[in-house]
N, C-alpha and C positions, 0 to 999 in steps of 0.2 A: 634364481631366487624364488620363483613362483610358478604357478600353473596359470596360464592365461586363457583357459577354456571358458572361465567365467566371462560373460559378455561385458565388454567395456562400454561405459556410457558414452554416447555420441551426442554431440551438440546438434540442435535443430535450428536451422536458420531459414528465413524466408526472404527471397530477393524482393526488394521494394517495400517490405514490412519489417521494421526493426524488431527482431525477436531474440532478445538476449536472455532467454529463459534457461540457458544451459547452466549446468552446475559449475560454479567457480569455487576453487579451493583457496581458503585463506588460513594460514597458520596450520596447515595439515588437516583441516576439518572440512568436510563436505557441507556446503551450504544447502538450504532447502531447495528442492528441485532435483537433487542428485539421487540416484538409486544405488544403494550400497551393494557391493559385490560380496562374495563369500568371505574373502580374506583381503582386507584393504592393505595397501602397501605404498611405499614410496614409488615404485615403478608403475603401479596401477594408476596412481594419481598423475604421474608424468605422462603415461599413455593417454589418459583422459584429456589432460591439458593439451598435449600435442595434437590429439584428434580435434579438439575444439579449435586450436590455432589453424590446423589445416582447413577445417570447414570455414572458419572465419576468413582465411585468405581467399578461399574460393568465392565466398560471398562478396568480398571486397573487389575481386576481379570482375565479378558479374555487375556489381554496382558501378564500377568504373566504366564498363561498356555502356551501361544505361546512361550514366552521366555524360559520356561523350555524345550520345544521341541527343540528350537534352541540349547540350551546348551547341551542337550542329543546328538543331531547330531554332535555337535562340539567334544564332548567327544569320540563318536564312531570313528569319522574321525581321531582324535588324536591317538586312540588306533591302528588304521590301519597304520597310519604313523609311529608309534613307532615300530610296528611289521615289517613293510617293512625295516625300518632302521636297525633293528637287522639282518634281512636277508641280506641286502646290506653289512653290516659290515662283516658277515660270508663269503659272497661270495667274498668280497674284499680281505679278508685274504687268501681265497683259490686261488684267482687270483694271489696274490703275491707269494704263495707257488708254483703254477704251473710255474710262470715265472722263479722262482729260479731253478726249476727242469729242465726247458728248457735250462737254462744257463749251469747247471751241465752236462746235457747229451751232449751238444755241446762240452763242455770241454773234456768229455770222448771220444767222437768221434775223436777230434783232437789228444788226447793222444794215442788212439789205432792206428790211422793212422801213427803216428810217430813210434810206436812199429813195425807195419807192414813194414814200410820202412827200419827199422834197421834189421829186420829179413831177408828181401830180400837181403840186403847188405851183411849180414854175410854169406848168402848162395851163393851168386854170387859176389864174390869180383871183378871179371873182367867184370862185366855186366851180362846180361841175356844170358846164354849159349843156344845153339841150341840143339835139341834132339840128333844130331850126336855127338856133342861135349861131352854131358853127357855120351853117349854110349862109346865114345873113351876113356874116363877117368875112366870108370867103370872097375872093375876087372873081372866082369862076367856079364852075362845077368841078373842074380838075383840081383846083386848089382845095376845095372842100373834101374831095376824096383823099387827097394827099394828107390833109390834116387828120382825117378820121383814121386812115390806115396807120399813120405814125402813132397816134394815141393807142390804137389797138395793139400795135407792135410792141410798144413800151410796156404796156400792161401784161401782154402775153409773155414777154421776155422775163420780166420781173417775177411774174407768177410761176413761170417754169423754174426759175432759179430757186424760188422759195420752195417749190415742190421737191426739187432735187435734194435741197439741203434737208428738208423734213424727212424725205425717204432715207437719206444717209443716217440722220439722227435715229430714225426708227430701227434701221439695221444695226446701228451701233448698240442701241439699247437691248435689242434681241440677243446680239452676240454677247453682251455683258451679262445678261440674264443667264445665258448658257454657261458662261465661265463661272458665274457665281454658283450655279447648281453643281458644276463639276468640282469646284473647290470644296463645296459642302460635302459632296459624296466622297471625295478623296480624304478629307479630314475624318469622316466617319469610318472609312476603311482603315485609316491610320490608327484611329482609336481602338478598333477591333484587333489590329495586329499588335498594338501595344499591350492590350489585355491578354492576348495569347502569349506574348513574350513574358509578361509578368507571371503568368501561370507556369510556364516552362522554367522560369528562374526560381520560382518557389519549389518546384519539383527537384530542381538541381540542388538547391540549398538543403532540402530534406535528405536527398541522396547523399550529399557530402557529410551531413550529420550522421547518417547511418555508417558511412565509411569510417568516420572518426570514432564512433562507438566500437565498431569491430576492431579497429586498430588499437584502441585503448585496451580492449579485452586481450588481444594478442600480446600486447606489451606486459599486461599484468600476469598473464599465464606464463610468459617466458621468464619473468622474474621468479614466479613460483617454482617453475621447473628447475631453475638454477639453485634455488634454496633446497629443493628436495634432493637434487643430486649431491649437494654438499652434505646433507644429512645422511644420505646413503653411504657416501665415502667415509664419513666420520664413524658411522656404525661399524662398517666392515673393517676399518683400520684398527679397531680394538682387538681383532682376532690375532693379529701377529704381524709379521713383516717378511721381508725377503721373498716377495712374490717373483717367480720366474716363469719363463715360457714352458720349461720342462719338456715332457715327452713330445717329440715332433709328430708322433702319431695321435696326439690328443687323447691318450688313454684308451685308444681303440674305438672312440665314439664314431658311429657310422658316417661315412662321407656324405651320404644323401642328406643327413641332418647338418653336418658340420659345414658343408660348402654352400648351403642355402642361407639366405639372409635370415637374421634372427627373427623368431616368432612368425615364420611364414609356413611352417609345416607342423602338423600335430603328430607326435610320435606314437608308438604302439601302445603307450600307456595313458594316452589322452593329454599329453603335455606338449607345450610348444618347444620347438628345437632351440638349442643353444642356451637353454635356461639351466640353472643349477640342478633342478629336480629332474629334468629330462636326462641329464648326464648321469646322475646317481642312479636313476632307474635303469639306464642301460648297463651300468657297472654291476648292479644287483643281478640283472638278467644274465649278463655275460659270465658272472662268477658262479651263480647258483642255479641258473637255468629257469628261473621264473621271476616274475615281478607283478604284484597286483596292479590292476588298472585303477589308479586313483585320479584319473582325469576329472576335472570339475571340482575336486575337493582335495587336491594334492599339493597345495602350497607347502613350502618347506616347514613352516611352523605348525602345520597340521599333521605332518608325517608321524610324529610320536603317537598321537591319539589314534590315527588311522591304523598304525601298526598294532597297537594294543587291542583295538577292536577286531583286528584280523588274527589275533593270537600270536603275533610276532613280538618277541621280547624286546624290551628297551632297558637302558640303564645308564649309569654315569661313568662306567669304566670303559676307557677307550680300548678298542681292539682293531687290529688290522683287518681289512676287508669288511668293515662295518660302515654304516652311514652316520656321519656326525651332523647334528642339527644345531645351528647357532640361532637361537630363538631371540632375534633382535629385530627391531623395526616392525614393520607390518607383515612382511612375508617370511622373514627369517632367511636362513641360508643353509643349503645342504652341501656337504662335502663328502668325498670318498676317502676313507682312511687308508693310505698306502702303507704306513708303518707307524709303530709306536716306539719312540726312542727311549733309551735308558733313563734319561732325565725326566721322563713323563711328557715331553713335548711330542707333537705329532708331525708327520709329513703327509699332506693331503693333496689331492688333485680336485679340480673344480671347474665349473663354467660360470661365467657371468659375475665373477667377483668384482670386475671393473664396471659392471652394468653396461657393457658394450658387447656382451655375448661371446667373449673370448675364453679360450682354455688357459688355465694357469695352474701352477703348483706353488705351495708355500709351507713354511714351518709355522705351526701354531704352538705358542708357548705352553708350558705345563700349567701355568695358572689359568690360562684361557681354556685349555683342554678340560680342566675340571669343571668348567661352567657349561659344557656342551652335553647334549643328550645323544645317546648312541642307540642305533637300531641294529639288532643282530639278526639279519635275515638268514644266516647260516645255521641257526640253532633250531 
């Protein structure tokens, strides 16, 4: 149907940056941002949209890989947050236990002080006696010493107990202060992790938004492709019917072009293989020994003008071994006239009538044959 040497517009995408600046086709019209090729066509639009979809799918794949990385980081941060929370919970329980121990030791200190006061009272009902008074009331020196030692022993014992409890209380307070500091540090670290996690989640959400935008573009392009293919089929269907596989040798079309995937090789006249124009160019060369190189400007609907510019006659009368041009759609369609029947109908051979790059033959009705333009390379 066309010559594909004209460069196809390619979509430009940037991973991590939503760049939906590629041309999107709506109702067969290129929106701003697209670059027009020499001869627009159904197939050209389909190729552009297909290329955009291929690029978009690649970008979605890349974005999904990045999203997986974001999610992995989020999961790792959550594991650290959970671990810290468990440690904070344990330290908080220890904090509460230490606080209760501090309260309990203070109560014990108060209790022992009360006991000490009662013991002193019971020993010295009239107040604190002087050493002379204790000596005067003692029966003997030995009794005096015993009383003095007992008083000192009681005082020392109670004071030691008070000192031990005070030391324990101080230790408990120090330990609680350490636990308080640890909890504060852990909570600060937890807040930092939560902040990092929120940032990763934001990146993930943005990434998922990009994926959704690309997928929406793919869906819209796929719908447009289906519409364009339907328009192509409808346009070609007007030519006639009875399409058959025909010549198993595909009209002599060279195997190097015929066996390769469509549009992967540029033929000797600058046209992509298994296109209608590549086939008719070959037939002209095979039949007449020459064919102008119309690559880059040789789409089917351009051939009549190209021929006239090259001094090759054209007309509306069908002839065997001429090229018939069906100037429909954007690229038109080129066929090789195998025979002209008595009723004015034609038998033609062609490539890409089905837009799948296949060879076929068919009958073109007389009424449709009268609407075609013929190029007479043999004249």
